[in-house]
KEMI-808705 format. One record per residue (C-alpha): y, x, z; residue in one letter. Coordinates in steps of 0.25 Angstrom, whole numbers. Layout:
<atoms>
<atom><Y>Y</Y><X>X</X><Z>Z</Z><residuo>a</residuo></atom>
...
</atoms>
This chain:
<atoms>
<atom><Y>302</Y><X>726</X><Z>434</Z><residuo>m</residuo></atom>
<atom><Y>303</Y><X>741</X><Z>436</Z><residuo>i</residuo></atom>
<atom><Y>312</Y><X>746</X><Z>447</Z><residuo>d</residuo></atom>
<atom><Y>317</Y><X>761</X><Z>447</Z><residuo>t</residuo></atom>
<atom><Y>317</Y><X>765</X><Z>462</Z><residuo>i</residuo></atom>
<atom><Y>321</Y><X>778</X><Z>469</Z><residuo>l</residuo></atom>
<atom><Y>311</Y><X>784</X><Z>478</Z><residuo>t</residuo></atom>
<atom><Y>313</Y><X>792</X><Z>491</Z><residuo>t</residuo></atom>
<atom><Y>314</Y><X>805</X><Z>482</Z><residuo>e</residuo></atom>
<atom><Y>324</Y><X>799</X><Z>473</Z><residuo>g</residuo></atom>
<atom><Y>315</Y><X>797</X><Z>462</Z><residuo>c</residuo></atom>
<atom><Y>316</Y><X>785</X><Z>453</Z><residuo>k</residuo></atom>
<atom><Y>303</Y><X>777</X><Z>452</Z><residuo>v</residuo></atom>
<atom><Y>301</Y><X>765</X><Z>443</Z><residuo>e</residuo></atom>
<atom><Y>292</Y><X>754</X><Z>450</Z><residuo>i</residuo></atom>
<atom><Y>289</Y><X>740</X><Z>445</Z><residuo>d</residuo></atom>
<atom><Y>283</Y><X>728</X><Z>452</Z><residuo>k</residuo></atom>
<atom><Y>269</Y><X>732</X><Z>450</Z><residuo>s</residuo></atom>
<atom><Y>271</Y><X>746</X><Z>456</Z><residuo>g</residuo></atom>
<atom><Y>278</Y><X>739</X><Z>468</Z><residuo>i</residuo></atom>
<atom><Y>266</Y><X>730</X><Z>470</Z><residuo>r</residuo></atom>
<atom><Y>257</Y><X>742</X><Z>469</Z><residuo>a</residuo></atom>
<atom><Y>265</Y><X>748</X><Z>480</Z><residuo>v</residuo></atom>
<atom><Y>264</Y><X>735</X><Z>488</Z><residuo>l</residuo></atom>
<atom><Y>249</Y><X>735</X><Z>486</Z><residuo>k</residuo></atom>
<atom><Y>248</Y><X>750</X><Z>491</Z><residuo>f</residuo></atom>
<atom><Y>256</Y><X>747</X><Z>503</Z><residuo>e</residuo></atom>
<atom><Y>247</Y><X>735</X><Z>506</Z><residuo>f</residuo></atom>
<atom><Y>235</Y><X>744</X><Z>506</Z><residuo>f</residuo></atom>
<atom><Y>241</Y><X>754</X><Z>515</Z><residuo>l</residuo></atom>
<atom><Y>242</Y><X>743</X><Z>525</Z><residuo>g</residuo></atom>
<atom><Y>257</Y><X>742</X><Z>526</Z><residuo>n</residuo></atom>
<atom><Y>263</Y><X>729</X><Z>530</Z><residuo>t</residuo></atom>
<atom><Y>272</Y><X>720</X><Z>522</Z><residuo>a</residuo></atom>
<atom><Y>284</Y><X>724</X><Z>530</Z><residuo>s</residuo></atom>
<atom><Y>281</Y><X>739</X><Z>529</Z><residuo>q</residuo></atom>
<atom><Y>279</Y><X>739</X><Z>514</Z><residuo>t</residuo></atom>
<atom><Y>293</Y><X>735</X><Z>509</Z><residuo>p</residuo></atom>
<atom><Y>299</Y><X>746</X><Z>518</Z><residuo>r</residuo></atom>
<atom><Y>289</Y><X>756</X><Z>512</Z><residuo>n</residuo></atom>
<atom><Y>291</Y><X>753</X><Z>497</Z><residuo>i</residuo></atom>
<atom><Y>306</Y><X>751</X><Z>498</Z><residuo>n</residuo></atom>
<atom><Y>308</Y><X>764</X><Z>506</Z><residuo>g</residuo></atom>
<atom><Y>300</Y><X>772</X><Z>496</Z><residuo>v</residuo></atom>
<atom><Y>308</Y><X>766</X><Z>484</Z><residuo>f</residuo></atom>
<atom><Y>322</Y><X>765</X><Z>491</Z><residuo>h</residuo></atom>
<atom><Y>323</Y><X>751</X><Z>486</Z><residuo>s</residuo></atom>
<atom><Y>320</Y><X>737</X><Z>489</Z><residuo>n</residuo></atom>
<atom><Y>308</Y><X>737</X><Z>480</Z><residuo>v</residuo></atom>
<atom><Y>300</Y><X>726</X><Z>488</Z><residuo>v</residuo></atom>
<atom><Y>304</Y><X>716</X><Z>498</Z><residuo>t</residuo></atom>
<atom><Y>296</Y><X>712</X><Z>511</Z><residuo>q</residuo></atom>
<atom><Y>293</Y><X>698</X><Z>504</Z><residuo>q</residuo></atom>
<atom><Y>287</Y><X>705</X><Z>492</Z><residuo>t</residuo></atom>
<atom><Y>278</Y><X>714</X><Z>500</Z><residuo>v</residuo></atom>
<atom><Y>274</Y><X>702</X><Z>509</Z><residuo>s</residuo></atom>
<atom><Y>270</Y><X>694</X><Z>497</Z><residuo>n</residuo></atom>
<atom><Y>262</Y><X>705</X><Z>490</Z><residuo>w</residuo></atom>
<atom><Y>255</Y><X>709</X><Z>504</Z><residuo>f</residuo></atom>
<atom><Y>251</Y><X>694</X><Z>506</Z><residuo>a</residuo></atom>
<atom><Y>245</Y><X>695</X><Z>492</Z><residuo>k</residuo></atom>
<atom><Y>237</Y><X>708</X><Z>495</Z><residuo>f</residuo></atom>
<atom><Y>232</Y><X>702</X><Z>508</Z><residuo>r</residuo></atom>
<atom><Y>226</Y><X>691</X><Z>501</Z><residuo>s</residuo></atom>
<atom><Y>218</Y><X>701</X><Z>493</Z><residuo>g</residuo></atom>
<atom><Y>226</Y><X>700</X><Z>480</Z><residuo>n</residuo></atom>
<atom><Y>230</Y><X>714</X><Z>476</Z><residuo>f</residuo></atom>
<atom><Y>235</Y><X>710</X><Z>462</Z><residuo>d</residuo></atom>
<atom><Y>248</Y><X>716</X><Z>459</Z><residuo>l</residuo></atom>
<atom><Y>253</Y><X>706</X><Z>449</Z><residuo>t</residuo></atom>
<atom><Y>262</Y><X>694</X><Z>452</Z><residuo>n</residuo></atom>
<atom><Y>257</Y><X>680</X><Z>451</Z><residuo>e</residuo></atom>
<atom><Y>264</Y><X>673</X><Z>440</Z><residuo>q</residuo></atom>
<atom><Y>274</Y><X>663</X><Z>445</Z><residuo>r</residuo></atom>
<atom><Y>280</Y><X>652</X><Z>436</Z><residuo>g</residuo></atom>
<atom><Y>291</Y><X>643</X><Z>437</Z><residuo>q</residuo></atom>
<atom><Y>289</Y><X>633</X><Z>449</Z><residuo>p</residuo></atom>
<atom><Y>284</Y><X>619</X><Z>445</Z><residuo>e</residuo></atom>
<atom><Y>296</Y><X>610</X><Z>443</Z><residuo>t</residuo></atom>
<atom><Y>297</Y><X>597</X><Z>452</Z><residuo>k</residuo></atom>
<atom><Y>308</Y><X>591</X><Z>443</Z><residuo>v</residuo></atom>
<atom><Y>304</Y><X>585</X><Z>430</Z><residuo>e</residuo></atom>
<atom><Y>316</Y><X>585</X><Z>421</Z><residuo>n</residuo></atom>
<atom><Y>312</Y><X>573</X><Z>413</Z><residuo>d</residuo></atom>
<atom><Y>311</Y><X>565</X><Z>427</Z><residuo>k</residuo></atom>
<atom><Y>324</Y><X>571</X><Z>432</Z><residuo>l</residuo></atom>
<atom><Y>331</Y><X>567</X><Z>419</Z><residuo>k</residuo></atom>
<atom><Y>326</Y><X>553</X><Z>420</Z><residuo>a</residuo></atom>
<atom><Y>331</Y><X>551</X><Z>434</Z><residuo>i</residuo></atom>
<atom><Y>344</Y><X>557</X><Z>431</Z><residuo>v</residuo></atom>
<atom><Y>346</Y><X>548</X><Z>419</Z><residuo>e</residuo></atom>
<atom><Y>342</Y><X>536</X><Z>427</Z><residuo>s</residuo></atom>
<atom><Y>353</Y><X>539</X><Z>438</Z><residuo>d</residuo></atom>
<atom><Y>362</Y><X>550</X><Z>434</Z><residuo>p</residuo></atom>
<atom><Y>370</Y><X>549</X><Z>447</Z><residuo>s</residuo></atom>
<atom><Y>359</Y><X>555</X><Z>456</Z><residuo>q</residuo></atom>
<atom><Y>363</Y><X>568</X><Z>462</Z><residuo>s</residuo></atom>
<atom><Y>355</Y><X>581</X><Z>461</Z><residuo>a</residuo></atom>
<atom><Y>352</Y><X>580</X><Z>476</Z><residuo>c</residuo></atom>
<atom><Y>346</Y><X>566</X><Z>474</Z><residuo>e</residuo></atom>
<atom><Y>338</Y><X>571</X><Z>462</Z><residuo>l</residuo></atom>
<atom><Y>333</Y><X>583</X><Z>470</Z><residuo>s</residuo></atom>
<atom><Y>328</Y><X>574</X><Z>481</Z><residuo>l</residuo></atom>
<atom><Y>321</Y><X>565</X><Z>471</Z><residuo>l</residuo></atom>
<atom><Y>314</Y><X>577</X><Z>465</Z><residuo>f</residuo></atom>
<atom><Y>312</Y><X>584</X><Z>478</Z><residuo>g</residuo></atom>
<atom><Y>318</Y><X>597</X><Z>473</Z><residuo>v</residuo></atom>
<atom><Y>331</Y><X>605</X><Z>475</Z><residuo>s</residuo></atom>
<atom><Y>345</Y><X>600</X><Z>470</Z><residuo>k</residuo></atom>
<atom><Y>345</Y><X>613</X><Z>462</Z><residuo>q</residuo></atom>
<atom><Y>332</Y><X>610</X><Z>455</Z><residuo>t</residuo></atom>
<atom><Y>337</Y><X>596</X><Z>451</Z><residuo>i</residuo></atom>
<atom><Y>350</Y><X>603</X><Z>445</Z><residuo>l</residuo></atom>
<atom><Y>342</Y><X>613</X><Z>437</Z><residuo>t</residuo></atom>
<atom><Y>333</Y><X>602</X><Z>431</Z><residuo>h</residuo></atom>
<atom><Y>345</Y><X>593</X><Z>428</Z><residuo>l</residuo></atom>
<atom><Y>351</Y><X>605</X><Z>421</Z><residuo>l</residuo></atom>
<atom><Y>338</Y><X>606</X><Z>413</Z><residuo>q</residuo></atom>
<atom><Y>339</Y><X>592</X><Z>408</Z><residuo>i</residuo></atom>
<atom><Y>354</Y><X>593</X><Z>405</Z><residuo>g</residuo></atom>
<atom><Y>360</Y><X>585</X><Z>416</Z><residuo>k</residuo></atom>
<atom><Y>372</Y><X>588</X><Z>423</Z><residuo>m</residuo></atom>
<atom><Y>381</Y><X>581</X><Z>434</Z><residuo>k</residuo></atom>
<atom><Y>394</Y><X>575</X><Z>429</Z><residuo>k</residuo></atom>
<atom><Y>402</Y><X>564</X><Z>436</Z><residuo>l</residuo></atom>
<atom><Y>390</Y><X>562</X><Z>446</Z><residuo>d</residuo></atom>
<atom><Y>380</Y><X>559</X><Z>435</Z><residuo>k</residuo></atom>
<atom><Y>370</Y><X>568</X><Z>428</Z><residuo>w</residuo></atom>
<atom><Y>373</Y><X>569</X><Z>413</Z><residuo>v</residuo></atom>
<atom><Y>368</Y><X>576</X><Z>401</Z><residuo>l</residuo></atom>
<atom><Y>374</Y><X>590</X><Z>401</Z><residuo>y</residuo></atom>
<atom><Y>382</Y><X>593</X><Z>389</Z><residuo>e</residuo></atom>
<atom><Y>381</Y><X>607</X><Z>383</Z><residuo>h</residuo></atom>
<atom><Y>394</Y><X>615</X><Z>382</Z><residuo>k</residuo></atom>
<atom><Y>391</Y><X>618</X><Z>368</Z><residuo>e</residuo></atom>
<atom><Y>393</Y><X>604</X><Z>364</Z><residuo>n</residuo></atom>
<atom><Y>406</Y><X>603</X><Z>372</Z><residuo>q</residuo></atom>
<atom><Y>411</Y><X>615</X><Z>365</Z><residuo>k</residuo></atom>
<atom><Y>408</Y><X>610</X><Z>352</Z><residuo>q</residuo></atom>
<atom><Y>415</Y><X>597</X><Z>355</Z><residuo>q</residuo></atom>
<atom><Y>427</Y><X>604</X><Z>360</Z><residuo>r</residuo></atom>
<atom><Y>428</Y><X>612</X><Z>347</Z><residuo>l</residuo></atom>
<atom><Y>427</Y><X>600</X><Z>338</Z><residuo>e</residuo></atom>
<atom><Y>438</Y><X>593</X><Z>346</Z><residuo>a</residuo></atom>
<atom><Y>447</Y><X>606</X><Z>345</Z><residuo>c</residuo></atom>
<atom><Y>444</Y><X>607</X><Z>330</Z><residuo>i</residuo></atom>
<atom><Y>447</Y><X>592</X><Z>328</Z><residuo>m</residuo></atom>
<atom><Y>460</Y><X>593</X><Z>335</Z><residuo>l</residuo></atom>
<atom><Y>464</Y><X>606</X><Z>328</Z><residuo>l</residuo></atom>
<atom><Y>461</Y><X>599</X><Z>314</Z><residuo>s</residuo></atom>
<atom><Y>469</Y><X>587</X><Z>319</Z><residuo>r</residuo></atom>
<atom><Y>481</Y><X>596</X><Z>322</Z><residuo>h</residuo></atom>
<atom><Y>481</Y><X>602</X><Z>309</Z><residuo>k</residuo></atom>
<atom><Y>481</Y><X>588</X><Z>302</Z><residuo>n</residuo></atom>
<atom><Y>491</Y><X>582</X><Z>310</Z><residuo>e</residuo></atom>
<atom><Y>499</Y><X>591</X><Z>318</Z><residuo>s</residuo></atom>
<atom><Y>502</Y><X>589</X><Z>333</Z><residuo>f</residuo></atom>
<atom><Y>516</Y><X>592</X><Z>332</Z><residuo>w</residuo></atom>
<atom><Y>519</Y><X>582</X><Z>320</Z><residuo>n</residuo></atom>
</atoms>
């Protein structure tokens, strides 16, 4: 990601994340503290380029002896809810609430709702049922309208 920033002289400077990290490393070697550094950098660029938390994280990394300026790869967190297991539990007792399921799996209610959506379940009349796609419903309505129109042509409503 490249940011265009105005300097104190009004010049436009393009800086990317690796450039900001190099400046953070420079500030670290100068002996500046993690609280001074964001003020120094943001003051030069007249923009909120770095936050206190970002500087603290990078300074902790530098203090440990790691001066590599690349980010560690982060993946999606490991899921605690197996969709197959959730589907079996919901199908065995569809009247369970999302709160009950969240307590059972030890995750938040939102996590349960996300996984229920992934397996195609939605709450209707206090039970978890298979979600019907709107495309299917639109097709059924269209067919019903066509049937009613053709019936009206064959035997008029007014006769």
